[in-house]
N, C-alpha and C positions, 0 to 999 in steps of 0.2 A: 504494500500500500504506500503510495506516495502522497505527500502533502504539498500542495502549492499554496504559498503564502503571498497574498497580494495586498500591498499597503498603499493607501492613497494619501498623498501629502508628502512634502519634502522638507528636509532641514536645510538651513543655509549651508553652503559648501564650506567645509573647513579647509584651510590651507594645509598643504602637505609638507611643510618644512620639516616636521618631525620625522617624516618618512626617511630622510637621509640617515638618521641615527639607527634605523633598522636594517641597514645594508649588511651589517655584520652577521645577521641571522637570515639574510636573504628573504625578507618579507616582500611579498608582491604588492602591487598597487592597491588591490581590494583590501587586503589584510591591513595595510598601512592606514587606509582611510577609516576602517572600522576602529582601529586602535586610537586614531586621532579623535574620532567622534565620541568614543567612550570617554577619553580623557577630557574632552571639551565639556561633556555632560557633567563629569565630576567637578571640574573647575566652576561651572555655572552654579553648582550646588555647594560651593565653599569647600570642596575637598581637594586634596593634592593629586597631581598626576601620578600614574603608575608607571614604573619602569617596565621595559620589555625583558622577559625571561626566556633565554634560549632553551632552558630545560622544559618549561611549560609549552613552548612552541613545538618542541619535539613530541611531547605527550599529545598535544592537539593534533599534530600531523599523523601520528600513529592512529588516533581515534577516527579522524575523518576518512582515512584510507580503509580502516576496518569497516566503517559504516557503508562505504561505497563498494569496495572490492568484494567484501564477504556478504553484502546485502543484509547487514545486521539490522538496519532500520526497517527494511521491509519485513523481516522475520519477526521482530519484536515490537514494532510500532513505537519505538522509543529511541530518541536521539542520544540517550545516556547509556544505552546498552553496549556491551563489548562481547564479541563472539569468541568461541574457542579457537577459531582460526587466526585470531589476532596475534597469537603468541603469548598472550597474558591470561590471567584468570578471568573467566567469563563473568559478565554481569547482565542479568535480565532485570531491567528496571521495574517490570511488572510482577516480579517475584519479591514482595516487599521486605522479606527478612534480610535486614542488614544492607539493603541496597545503597542507601545514602552513605553509610559508613564505608562501604567498599569503594564508592565513587571518590570520597574524600581521600582515601588512601591510594588510589590508582597511580598518581605521580610518584609516590614512594616506590611502588612496585616497578614502574617503568624506568625511572631515572634516579632512584634513591633520593628523591626530594624530601626535604624536612618540613613538616607542617601539613595541616589539613587544607585541602584545596577543593574548589567547586568549579563547575563549568556551566556555561550557558551555550545553547546550540541552536542551529537554524538550518532549514533545508528548503530549497526551491529548485524545482527541475527546469526552471526557466533562466532568466538573466539574474545573476547575483549582483545586487545593488547595495553598496555599503550604507547609504542613507536610509533606505527602506529597512534594512536589517536592524540598525540601531533604533530607528523609530519604533519598530515592532517591539523590541526589547523594552524600550521606555514605556510603552503602553501597558505592559504586563507587570502586575504588582511584584511577582516573585523575581523576575529577571531584573527589573529596575532596582529593587531592594538590594540585589546581589551586586550590581554595578556601583551602587552608592554606599555599600557597607552599612545599610540600615536594617532594622529588625525585619525578618528573623536572621539576618546575616550580618549583624554588627560585630561579631567575633568569629574568627580572628580578623584583625585589621589587615586589609590587603596592602601589599607593597609592590607586587608585580602582576603582570598578566602575559599570557602566551596564546598565540592564535594560529590557526591553519584553515585554509579553504581549499576544497578539492571536489570538483565536479558537482557543485551546488551545495555541498555540506560545509558548514562553518562551525568550528568549535572554539570557544574562547574560555580559557582557564584563568582563574584568579588564585593567587597564593600569597602567603605571609612572609616569604623568605626570598631575598635577592640571591642571584647566582654568584658563585665564586668567580672572582676576576680572572682566574686562569682557565675558565671553561673554554673548551675547544669550539671552533666555528662549525656550525651545523649547516650542511648543504641541504637545501630544500628538496633536491632531487636524489637524495641518498638511496631511496628505495629500501625494500625489506632486507636485502642482503647485508646492509651495513648497520642494521639496527643494534646488534649487540655491541659492535665496536663503538658506535656513537654513544649509546647509553652508558657504557662502562666508563666513559670519560667525563660524564656529567656529574658534578658535585655541587652541593649547596652548603651554606654556612650554618652549622648547628647552633652556634652561640647566638647568632642574630635571630634565628627562628625562636629560640627560647626566650630571648629578650622581648621580642614582639608579642609573644603569647602572654608573658607576664604583664607587659604594659597594658594589653587589651583587657586582661582580667581585672587589673586595678581600675580601669576606666569604667568597666561594666560589671558592677557588683550584682545588680539586679536588673536584668534586661526589661525595658519598657514593653508593654503589650499594646499593639496597635489594633484597634477594632475598626473594620471597614463597615461603615454605616450605610447600608443601601437605602434606608429610609430618608437620608439626607442627600446623598450623592449616588447616582446610579449611572456612572459614566463608563463602566466597563462593558466590553463586548459580551455577548451571551456566553455563559460558562455553566458547567455542570460540577457542582461541589459535592464531595463525598462527606456527608455529615456523620460524625461519630459521637457527638455530645451536644446536648441542648439544655438550657436552663434559663430561668428568669433572673437568676442571681449572677451578676457579672463577676463577682469574686470567684465563684465556683468555676466559671468558664476560664478565667485567667489561670487558675491553678491547674486545670486540666490541660490547657494549652501549653503551659510551661513544662508539664510532665511529658508531653509529646516531643517538645524540643529537646529535652534531656535524653530522650530515647533515639534521637537522630532523625525525627520526622520534621525536616526543615521546611517542608511545603505547607505545614499547618497554618491556618489562619482563623481569626475570630471574626464572625460576621454578625451584623445586626440586621435582621429582616422582620418587618412587620411587628416590631416591638419585642421580638424574641432574640436571644443571643445563642448563636450556634458555633460549634467548633468544626471546621472543615479540615480533614486530613490532607486533601489534595484536590486541585481543581483540574478540569479537562475542557477541551474545546468541542468535543463531540460526545454524544450520549453513548456511542459504542465504546469509546475508550473508558468512560466512567463505569459502565456496566461491567466491563472486563476486569477492571481493577477492583470494583466492589465485590465481585464474586470471589476473587482471589483473597481479598481481605477477610471476608466472612469465613472462608474455608480454612485460613491459616493463622488468624489472629484472634484476639479476644473481642474484636469489634463485630459481634454477631448481629447487632441491630443497625449496622451502617445503612444509610439510605442516601439517595441522590437528590440534591436541591438544584433545580434549574432556575437560573436567574439571568 
């Protein structure tokens, strides 16, 4: 199954002066534009620019090639899955047990990266347009929060990002650790045969990762809880939310939401709909995706009463 994403509306074109700094990792024009637009979005929101990580660019490139070459997306209907043919531990995003935890640790497996990472992804079997991609990410609460390091992605604090685009697939990874200065140059056309050689030469700075994590922990003692109030603002496109908890007591919902985050359910959200407060485990763009995930959740987890809210 292929997903065509069409976005109407354009961002102002960001100059590509930063792209020259990406030559050492052979970033192509589309990838450079995406990185510039993401950094511009961060600056517009009072945040610092993120550096380019050769290590995470390598991870991203491995992932987009797996998604396309091994048809991983078509088989799992998820841009965050990894196949057995990738050469790494497989991840089926719709098998909920530890999926998020495995994704966070994937860069460590691939390049010995230090620190938990997350990625956002995109696919279009037509023309890949950087402005449309970043516009789409900005429109979605989860991906926008990840780019801006806001809840539920306020910790760890991002320092770097790495990107790859391949045949319509785009993966953008965020990480808390800068690459070691002695890292080797990664050729974008290295191919699968050089994977082990390249990965074995990629190192990261353990001390900096530890310092970043300690700093983030000091800054975020108790993460704030954001409630999306549909009764006041209903600007999101149609989505299907997997509801696992409901209450009229806001504090109960906040406690349940935080327990989900502690267990690695980073897509969880609190919604206020028709005066009631509900906790969503994950949202989907189609009913088919939502039903598939709900059936798996009911079968394999304690959320036996999970149901789908269309909004």
